[in-house]
C-alpha positions as CSV (number, residue, x, y, z in Angstrom):
1,X,0.0,0.0,0.0
2,X,3.0,2.3,0.1
3,X,2.5,3.5,-3.5
4,X,-1.0,4.5,-2.6
5,X,0.0,6.3,0.5
6,X,2.5,8.3,-1.5
7,X,-0.1,8.9,-4.2
8,X,-2.5,10.3,-1.6
9,X,0.2,12.3,0.2
10,X,1.1,14.1,-3.1
11,X,-2.4,15.3,-3.4
12,X,-3.8,15.9,0.1
13,X,-3.1,15.4,3.8
14,X,-5.2,12.8,5.4
15,X,-5.4,12.0,9.1
16,X,-4.1,8.6,10.1
17,X,-7.6,7.4,10.7
18,X,-8.8,8.7,7.3
19,X,-5.9,7.1,5.6
20,X,-6.7,3.8,7.1
21,X,-10.3,4.2,6.0
22,X,-9.3,5.1,2.5
23,X,-6.8,2.2,2.2
24,X,-9.5,-0.3,3.4
25,X,-11.5,0.7,0.4
26,X,-8.8,-0.6,-1.9
27,X,-7.9,-4.0,-3.3
28,X,-4.6,-4.6,-5.2
29,X,-5.0,-6.4,-8.5
30,X,-2.6,-7.4,-11.2
31,X,-3.8,-7.3,-14.8
32,X,-2.3,-8.6,-18.0
33,X,-1.8,-6.7,-21.2
34,X,-5.2,-6.6,-23.0
35,X,-7.3,-7.2,-19.8
36,X,-10.5,-5.1,-19.7
37,X,-11.3,-3.3,-16.5
38,X,-14.8,-2.7,-17.7
39,X,-16.5,-2.7,-21.0
40,X,-18.5,0.1,-22.7
41,X,-22.2,-0.3,-22.0
42,X,-21.4,-1.5,-18.5
43,X,-21.9,0.3,-15.3
44,X,-18.8,1.2,-13.2
45,X,-18.9,1.0,-9.5
46,X,-15.2,1.2,-9.0
47,X,-12.4,3.7,-9.2
48,X,-8.9,2.8,-10.1
49,X,-5.4,3.9,-9.0
50,X,-2.7,2.6,-11.3
51,X,0.8,2.2,-9.7
52,X,2.5,0.3,-12.5
53,X,1.8,0.0,-16.3
54,X,-0.3,1.8,-18.8
55,X,-4.1,1.7,-19.1
56,X,-6.5,3.6,-21.3
57,X,-10.0,4.6,-21.9
58,X,-11.4,4.1,-25.4
59,X,-14.5,5.0,-27.3
60,X,-15.8,3.7,-30.6
61,X,-16.0,6.1,-33.5
62,X,-18.9,6.1,-36.0
63,X,-16.9,3.5,-38.1
64,X,-16.6,1.1,-35.1
65,X,-12.8,1.8,-34.6
66,X,-11.5,2.2,-31.1
67,X,-10.1,5.7,-30.3
68,X,-7.9,6.2,-27.3
69,X,-9.5,9.0,-25.2
70,X,-7.1,8.9,-22.2
71,X,-3.9,7.2,-21.2
72,X,-3.3,6.4,-17.5
73,X,0.2,5.8,-16.3
74,X,1.6,5.2,-12.7
75,X,0.1,7.6,-10.2
76,X,-3.2,8.1,-12.1
77,X,-6.7,7.8,-10.7
78,X,-9.6,7.1,-13.0
79,X,-13.2,6.0,-13.4
80,X,-16.2,6.8,-15.5
81,X,-17.7,9.6,-13.4
82,X,-21.0,9.5,-15.4
83,X,-21.4,5.9,-14.8
84,X,-20.2,5.9,-11.2
85,X,-22.1,8.9,-10.1
86,X,-25.3,8.4,-12.1
87,X,-25.4,4.6,-12.2
88,X,-25.6,4.9,-16.0
89,X,-23.8,2.7,-18.6
90,X,-20.4,4.1,-19.7
91,X,-19.7,4.8,-23.3
92,X,-16.0,4.2,-22.6
93,X,-14.1,0.9,-22.2
94,X,-11.1,0.8,-19.9
95,X,-8.3,-1.6,-20.6
96,X,-4.7,-2.4,-20.0
97,X,-2.1,-1.7,-22.7
98,X,0.7,-3.3,-20.6
99,X,0.7,-5.5,-17.5
100,X,-0.7,-3.3,-14.7
101,X,-0.8,-3.1,-11.0
102,X,-4.0,-1.3,-10.0
103,X,-5.7,-0.6,-6.7
104,X,-9.5,-0.7,-7.1
105,X,-12.0,0.8,-4.7
106,X,-15.7,1.0,-4.3
107,X,-16.7,4.4,-5.6
108,X,-20.0,4.7,-3.7
109,X,-18.3,3.9,-0.4
110,X,-15.6,6.5,-1.2
111,X,-18.3,9.1,-1.8
112,X,-20.1,8.1,1.4
113,X,-16.8,8.8,3.3
114,X,-16.6,12.3,1.8
115,X,-19.7,13.2,3.7
116,X,-18.3,11.9,7.0
117,X,-14.7,13.0,6.8
118,X,-13.7,16.4,5.7
119,X,-10.1,15.4,4.8
120,X,-11.4,12.6,2.5
121,X,-13.8,15.1,0.9
122,X,-10.8,17.4,0.2
123,X,-8.9,14.4,-1.3
124,X,-11.9,13.7,-3.6
125,X,-11.9,17.3,-4.7
126,X,-8.2,17.0,-5.5
127,X,-8.9,13.9,-7.6
128,X,-11.7,15.8,-9.5
129,X,-9.4,18.8,-10.0
130,X,-6.7,16.5,-11.4
131,X,-9.2,14.8,-13.8
132,X,-10.5,18.2,-15.0
133,X,-7.0,19.5,-15.5
134,X,-6.1,16.4,-17.6
135,X,-9.2,16.8,-19.8
136,X,-8.6,20.5,-20.2
137,X,-4.9,19.9,-21.0
138,X,-5.8,17.3,-23.7
139,X,-8.4,19.6,-25.2
140,X,-5.9,22.4,-25.3
141,X,-3.1,20.4,-26.9
142,X,-5.6,18.9,-29.5
143,X,-6.9,22.4,-30.4
144,X,-3.7,24.4,-30.4
145,X,-0.8,22.2,-31.3
146,X,0.0,20.5,-34.6
147,X,0.5,16.8,-34.8
148,X,4.3,17.0,-34.3
149,X,3.9,19.3,-31.4
150,X,1.3,17.0,-29.8
151,X,3.7,14.1,-30.2
152,X,6.6,16.0,-28.6
153,X,4.4,17.2,-25.8
154,X,3.3,13.6,-24.9
155,X,6.9,12.3,-25.3
156,X,8.0,15.0,-22.8
157,X,5.3,13.9,-20.3
158,X,5.9,10.2,-20.8
159,X,9.4,9.8,-22.2
160,X,9.4,6.0,-22.4
161,X,5.9,5.7,-23.9
162,X,7.1,4.2,-27.1
163,X,8.8,1.4,-25.2
164,X,5.6,0.7,-23.3
165,X,2.8,0.7,-25.8
166,X,2.2,0.2,-29.5
167,X,2.5,3.2,-31.8
168,X,-1.1,2.8,-33.1
169,X,-2.3,3.5,-29.5
170,X,-0.1,6.6,-29.3
171,X,-1.4,7.8,-32.7
172,X,-5.0,7.2,-31.6
173,X,-4.4,9.2,-28.4
174,X,-2.9,12.1,-30.5
175,X,-5.8,11.9,-33.0
176,X,-3.6,11.1,-35.9
177,X,-3.1,8.1,-38.1
178,X,-0.3,5.6,-37.5
179,X,1.1,6.6,-40.9
180,X,1.2,10.3,-39.8
181,X,3.0,9.2,-36.6
182,X,5.5,7.2,-38.5
183,X,6.2,10.2,-40.7
184,X,6.6,12.5,-37.7
185,X,9.0,10.1,-36.0
186,X,11.0,9.6,-39.2
187,X,11.3,13.3,-39.7
188,X,12.4,13.9,-36.0
189,X,14.8,11.0,-35.7
190,X,16.5,11.1,-39.1
């Protein structure tokens, strides 16, 4: 549980009692590359903290092709808020692109604790802020940077990304084709 304690401490300060409560919510799981955390159309009741590996959320486009919406690396927390908060089916699928170590928690119990413990409520707010920041950041890079700049931006954030996941997943995340990504890489590295 040390990676989770560090993860929490980087975001908020919990009392010893609240930390114990939060940690009791979590179960450590190991997933293989390709494992699905939950499928689109399903209802999520969990939140996930990834401590090792790379996971993603994907959506199907109109042609039925999977498009990577978000990448989650170590020290990321994620869930489908629409599904978890409203008990509605999620349009997104969440799966592992590499072997992953993930701590899973019951989202409803977590929310219940936010009403009982102020410091856990603050932690939840930090998680929401982080999620909002990540969505805003992706929207900004997609709308203001060209494909090469987007690639370099992501490489700067996750330097070993190409060693971890397939190039077609990186291209999908950047909203470009794998051919475009190959051309960008060839131009940059030749």
